[in-house]
C-alpha positions in Angstrom: 8.4 21.3 -42.7 4.8 20.4 -41.9 2.7 20.3 -45.0 -0.8 21.8 -45.0 -2.6 20.0 -47.9 -6.0 19.3 -46.4 -8.4 20.7 -43.8 -8.9 17.7 -41.5 -6.5 18.7 -38.7 -7.5 22.3 -38.8 -11.2 21.4 -38.8 -10.5 19.3 -35.7 -8.8 22.2 -34.0 -11.9 24.4 -34.8 -14.2 21.7 -33.3 -12.2 21.7 -30.1 -11.8 25.4 -29.9 -13.2 26.8 -26.6 -13.9 30.1 -28.4 -15.8 28.7 -31.3 -19.2 30.0 -30.0 -17.7 33.5 -29.6 -16.9 33.5 -33.3 -20.7 33.2 -34.0 -21.3 36.5 -32.3 -19.5 38.5 -35.1 -21.4 39.7 -38.2 -18.8 38.9 -40.9 -20.3 38.6 -44.4 -20.4 35.1 -46.0 -17.5 34.4 -48.2 -15.2 37.0 -46.4 -12.1 36.1 -44.5 -11.4 39.1 -42.4 -7.8 39.6 -41.4 -7.9 43.3 -40.7 -9.0 43.5 -37.0 -5.7 45.2 -36.4 -7.1 48.2 -38.3 -10.8 47.9 -37.7 -12.5 45.2 -35.7 -15.7 43.8 -37.1 -19.2 44.3 -35.8 -20.5 42.0 -33.1 -24.1 41.1 -32.3 -23.3 42.5 -28.8 -22.3 45.9 -30.1 -25.2 46.1 -32.6 -27.8 45.2 -29.9 -26.2 47.8 -27.5 -26.2 50.5 -30.2 -29.9 49.7 -31.0 -30.7 50.2 -27.3 -28.7 53.4 -27.0 -30.4 54.9 -30.0 -33.9 53.8 -29.7 -34.4 53.4 -25.9 -31.9 55.7 -24.3 -31.6 58.6 -26.8 -35.0 58.0 -28.3 -37.0 57.7 -25.1 -34.9 59.2 -22.3 -33.6 62.1 -24.3 -31.4 64.3 -22.1 -32.5 62.4 -19.0 -30.1 59.7 -20.3 -27.2 61.4 -18.7 -28.6 60.4 -15.3 -30.9 57.5 -16.1 -28.8 55.6 -18.7 -25.4 56.0 -17.1 -24.0 58.2 -19.8 -22.2 60.6 -17.4 -20.2 57.8 -15.8 -19.1 56.2 -19.0 -15.5 57.5 -19.0 -14.7 55.9 -15.7 -16.9 52.8 -16.0 -15.8 51.8 -19.5 -12.3 53.0 -18.7 -12.0 50.6 -15.8 -13.2 47.7 -18.0 -10.5 48.5 -20.5 -8.1 48.8 -17.5 -8.8 45.2 -16.7 -7.4 44.2 -20.2 -4.2 46.3 -19.8 -3.3 45.5 -16.2 -4.4 48.8 -14.7 -5.9 49.5 -11.2 -9.4 50.9 -10.9 -9.5 54.7 -11.4 -6.4 54.8 -13.6 -8.0 54.4 -17.1 -10.6 56.7 -18.7 -12.6 56.3 -21.9 -12.4 59.6 -23.9 -11.5 61.5 -27.0 -9.2 60.0 -29.7 -5.8 58.4 -29.5 -4.1 61.4 -30.9 -5.8 63.9 -28.5 -5.1 61.6 -25.6 -1.4 61.3 -26.6 -1.1 65.1 -26.6 -2.7 65.2 -23.2 -0.6 62.4 -21.8 2.7 63.7 -23.1 2.0 67.2 -21.8 0.8 65.9 -18.5 4.1 64.0 -18.2 6.1 67.1 -19.2 4.2 69.2 -16.6 6.0 67.3 -13.8 9.4 67.1 -15.5 10.6 70.6 -14.8 14.1 71.4 -16.2 14.2 68.4 -18.6 13.9 69.2 -22.3 14.4 66.0 -24.3 11.6 63.8 -25.7 12.6 60.5 -27.1 10.6 58.4 -29.6 11.3 55.8 -32.3 11.9 56.7 -35.9 9.3 54.8 -37.9 6.8 55.1 -35.1 3.2 55.3 -36.1 3.1 58.7 -37.9 0.4 60.4 -35.9 2.4 59.8 -32.7 5.4 61.6 -34.3 3.1 64.4 -35.6 1.7 65.0 -32.1 5.2 65.1 -30.7 6.2 67.6 -33.4 3.2 69.6 -32.5 4.1 69.6 -28.8 7.6 70.8 -29.7 6.3 73.6 -32.0 3.7 74.9 -29.7 6.2 75.0 -26.9 8.2 77.4 -29.2 11.2 75.1 -29.2 11.4 74.5 -25.5 11.6 70.8 -26.0 14.0 68.7 -28.2 12.5 65.7 -30.1 14.9 62.9 -30.7 13.7 60.1 -33.0 16.0 57.1 -32.9 16.2 53.5 -34.2 14.6 51.1 -31.7 18.0 49.5 -31.0 19.2 52.9 -29.7 16.3 53.8 -27.5 17.4 52.2 -24.2 20.9 53.6 -24.1 19.7 57.1 -25.2 17.6 57.6 -22.1 19.6 59.8 -19.8 19.4 62.5 -17.1 18.2 65.1 -19.6 15.3 63.0 -20.9 11.9 64.2 -19.8 9.6 61.7 -21.6 10.0 58.6 -23.7 7.0 58.0 -26.1 6.8 54.6 -27.7 4.3 52.3 -29.4 4.3 49.0 -27.5 3.5 46.9 -30.7 4.9 48.3 -33.9 2.1 49.0 -36.4 4.0 47.4 -39.3 6.3 44.7 -38.0 4.4 43.9 -34.9 7.6 43.8 -32.9 7.0 44.3 -29.1 9.1 46.7 -27.0 10.2 45.3 -23.6 7.9 47.6 -21.6 9.2 46.8 -18.1 12.8 47.1 -19.1 12.3 50.5 -20.7 10.1 51.8 -17.8 12.7 50.8 -15.3 15.6 52.4 -17.3 13.6 55.6 -17.7 12.8 55.8 -14.0 16.4 55.1 -13.1 17.3 58.2 -15.1 14.4 60.2 -13.8 12.4 60.1 -17.0 8.8 59.1 -17.6 7.3 56.9 -20.3 4.1 57.2 -22.4 3.0 54.1 -24.2 0.7 53.8 -27.2 -1.2 50.6 -26.8 -3.3 50.8 -29.9 -2.0 47.5 -31.3 -1.7 45.9 -27.8 -5.1 46.2 -26.1 -7.2 43.2 -26.8 -4.4 41.6 -28.7 -1.5 40.6 -26.4 -0.9 40.4 -22.6 -0.3 43.9 -21.2 0.5 44.6 -17.6 0.9 48.3 -16.9 1.0 48.0 -13.1 3.4 45.1 -13.1 5.7 46.9 -15.5 5.7 50.1 -13.5 4.1 52.2 -16.3 3.5 55.9 -16.0 1.1 56.9 -18.9 -0.6 55.1 -21.8 -3.1 55.7 -24.5 -4.8 53.5 -27.1 -7.7 53.2 -29.5 -11.0 51.3 -29.2 -11.6 50.4 -32.9 -8.8 47.9 -33.6 -8.6 44.7 -31.6 -11.3 45.9 -29.2 -13.9 45.9 -32.1 -15.5 49.1 -30.9 -16.5 50.4 -34.4 -15.0 53.0 -36.8 -13.8 56.0 -34.9 -14.6 54.4 -31.6 -13.5 56.4 -28.5 -10.0 56.0 -27.2 -8.6 55.6 -23.7 -6.0 57.2 -21.5 -4.1 55.8 -18.5 -2.2 57.5 -15.7 -0.7 55.7 -12.8 -2.3 56.9 -9.5 1.1 58.0 -8.2 1.0 60.8 -10.8 -2.6 62.0 -10.3 -1.9 64.8 -7.8 0.9 66.4 -9.7 -0.1 66.4 -13.4 -1.8 69.1 -15.4 -2.8 68.8 -19.0 -3.4 71.6 -21.5 -6.9 70.7 -22.8 -8.8 71.8 -19.7 -12.3 71.1 -20.8 -15.4 71.0 -18.6 -15.5 67.2 -18.1 -12.0 67.5 -16.4 -13.3 70.0 -13.9 -13.8 69.0 -10.3 -17.5 70.1 -10.6 -18.6 70.4 -14.2 -22.1 71.4 -13.4 -21.2 74.1 -11.0 -20.7 76.3 -14.1 -18.1 78.6 -12.6 -15.7 80.7 -14.6 -12.5 79.4 -13.1 -11.1 76.0 -14.1 -10.4 73.7 -11.1 -9.1 70.3 -12.2 -10.5 67.1 -10.7 -8.3 65.6 -8.0 -8.0 62.2 -9.8 -7.6 60.8 -13.3 -10.7 62.7 -14.4 -8.5 65.7 -14.8 -7.4 64.0 -18.0 -10.9 64.3 -19.5 -11.8 67.2 -21.8 -15.1 67.3 -23.7 -18.4 65.6 -23.6 -18.5 61.8 -24.1 -19.6 60.5 -27.5 -22.3 58.3 -26.0 -23.2 56.2 -29.1 -19.6 55.3 -29.9 -18.9 54.6 -26.2 -22.0 52.4 -26.0 -20.8 50.2 -28.9 -17.3 50.0 -27.4 -18.5 49.1 -24.0 -20.5 46.1 -25.4 -17.4 45.0 -27.4 -15.2 45.2 -24.3 -17.8 43.3 -22.2 -17.5 40.5 -24.8 -13.7 40.4 -24.2 -14.2 40.2 -20.5 -16.3 37.0 -20.9 -13.3 35.3 -22.5 -10.5 33.8 -20.5 -7.3 35.6 -21.4 -5.3 32.3 -21.3 -7.5 30.7 -23.9 -7.4 33.8 -26.1 -3.7 34.1 -26.1 -3.1 30.3 -26.5 -5.3 30.4 -29.7 -3.5 33.6 -30.9 -0.1 32.1 -30.7 -1.1 28.8 -32.3 -2.9 30.5 -35.2 0.0 32.9 -35.7 2.5 30.0 -35.9 0.2 28.1 -38.3 -0.4 31.0 -40.6 3.3 31.9 -40.8 4.2 28.3 -41.5 1.6 28.1 -44.3 2.8 31.4 -45.9 6.4 30.1 -45.8 5.3 26.8 -47.5 3.0 28.2 -50.0 4.0 31.8 -50.7 7.6 32.4 -50.0 8.7 30.9 -53.3 6.9 33.9 -55.0 8.9 36.5 -53.1 6.9 36.8 -49.9 9.2 37.9 -47.1 8.1 38.1 -43.5 9.2 41.2 -41.6 7.5 40.4 -38.3 9.6 38.7 -35.6 9.7 34.8 -36.0 8.4 34.1 -32.4 4.6 34.8 -31.9 5.3 35.8 -28.3 7.6 38.6 -29.6 5.1 40.1 -32.0 1.5 41.5 -31.7 -1.6 40.0 -33.3 -0.7 40.8 -36.9 1.9 39.4 -39.3 3.5 41.6 -42.0 5.1 40.5 -45.2 6.9 42.4 -48.0 6.5 42.0 -51.7 7.3 44.5 -54.5 3.7 44.3 -55.7 2.2 44.3 -52.2 -0.5 46.9 -52.9 -1.8 45.1 -56.0 -1.7 41.7 -54.3 -3.8 43.0 -51.4 -6.3 44.6 -53.8 -6.6 41.2 -55.5 -7.0 39.4 -52.2 -9.8 41.8 -51.2 -11.6 41.2 -54.4 -11.6 37.5 -53.6 -12.9 38.1 -50.1 -9.6 38.1 -48.1 -9.5 41.4 -46.3 -6.1 42.5 -44.9 -4.4 45.8 -45.5 -1.4 47.5 -47.1 1.2 49.9 -45.6 3.6 51.8 -47.8 5.9 51.1 -49.3 5.4 47.4 -49.8 4.0 45.8 -46.6 1.0 43.5 -46.5 -0.6 43.1 -43.0 -2.7 40.2 -41.8 -4.4 40.4 -38.5 -5.0 37.3 -36.4 -8.0 37.4 -34.1 -8.8 34.4 -31.8 -12.4 35.7 -31.3 -13.7 35.8 -34.9 -11.3 33.6 -36.8 -11.0 29.9 -37.1 -8.0 27.6 -37.9 -9.5 26.4 -41.2 -9.8 30.0 -42.3 -6.1 30.3 -42.4 -5.6 27.5 -44.9 -8.4 29.0 -47.1 -6.6 32.3 -47.1 -3.2 31.0 -47.9 -4.7 28.9 -50.7 -6.2 32.0 -52.3 -3.0 34.0 -51.8 -0.9 31.2 -53.4 -3.2 31.1 -56.4 -3.0 34.9 -56.9 0.8 34.7 -56.7 1.1 31.7 -59.0 -1.2 33.2 -61.7 0.0 36.8 -61.2 -3.6 37.9 -61.5 -2.7 40.9 -59.4 -1.1 42.4 -62.5 -4.5 43.2 -63.8 -5.2 47.0 -64.3 -8.0 47.2 -61.7 -5.6 46.1 -58.9 -3.1 48.9 -59.7 -5.5 51.7 -58.9 -4.6 53.4 -55.6 -7.4 54.1 -53.2 -7.4 57.0 -50.7 -7.4 54.5 -47.7 -5.0 51.6 -48.0 
């Protein structure tokens, strides 16, 4: 096994890194190694500058005129199309709006609206909980019209049958990082007459995603993880153009109307993806996210992914060498190309270890019951950072400093 005992080789990789100047555009505090971009991306100078402009110049000076003069009204489509570039969508298929949970409710019900006579919804047991809660809500509010089947991921493909209306899956699993074979599942669903809704929250800005090439139907995702759009950033929703004419969704708010400012009593949905909109755009959050996405679009995807896979392999090898003797067990797939941009490990004292890491400036996160997650970002992380992180973690495990009382206290957000 390769040994990582000094920084020379990693420092050389950092010096040759084509993304090294991008790293300087992120405002990460000194002494902090941030490995939690899979939960909340850090602030960039681009987003901060854009927010300053949106607050001081646009809202502060233009006031309500900003809807026309500052491009606020067009934000859902404009920013949506930019995000669409990152997920392999065609123009006019992706919209910035609402939250991931709200968009999932809309997407699932839009899919169900064109699946008359089919009653089964399939998802994965152990899926991200809010997705399962939204599906349970859909079932309950339909007064039992739909059946929800949650299955082990190994059973999903064979469970899709002629009774299946919609399959709802998270592309990259939030704990393990395992990637579902999107195209294979889409094609199986279409063969059986079913539709698929994908949650891309841990995919967008992290791994290569090709909705058009994989024949996707619907997708949703958030803007605050790998896209670095800020806490509670707006989400996005995608619908393939072939479905636009048929679909209806239950949250028929005024931004989804064909003519919102006609102010008529009757709801007439827009004749394109805009029918998936609901309420007024949160302009400040959308402004920060747009700047963050623009930064992504400056970077060549090939360089970003090459660095991701190299960093992911290195970090996993370092953990195996330095930390596995202390009970650290990887739960993510071994091949970086089969997992997202985070690595998860198990340890019986996972929560306390993560709290100890955070106290020493290494910020990852914990997921119950015993998972530690470490996000890998090619944009704001360097290779040498990985060795520093594993050295700190090794010392914590060796000394068992995580057993101290202050690291046992459970916080509301883990």
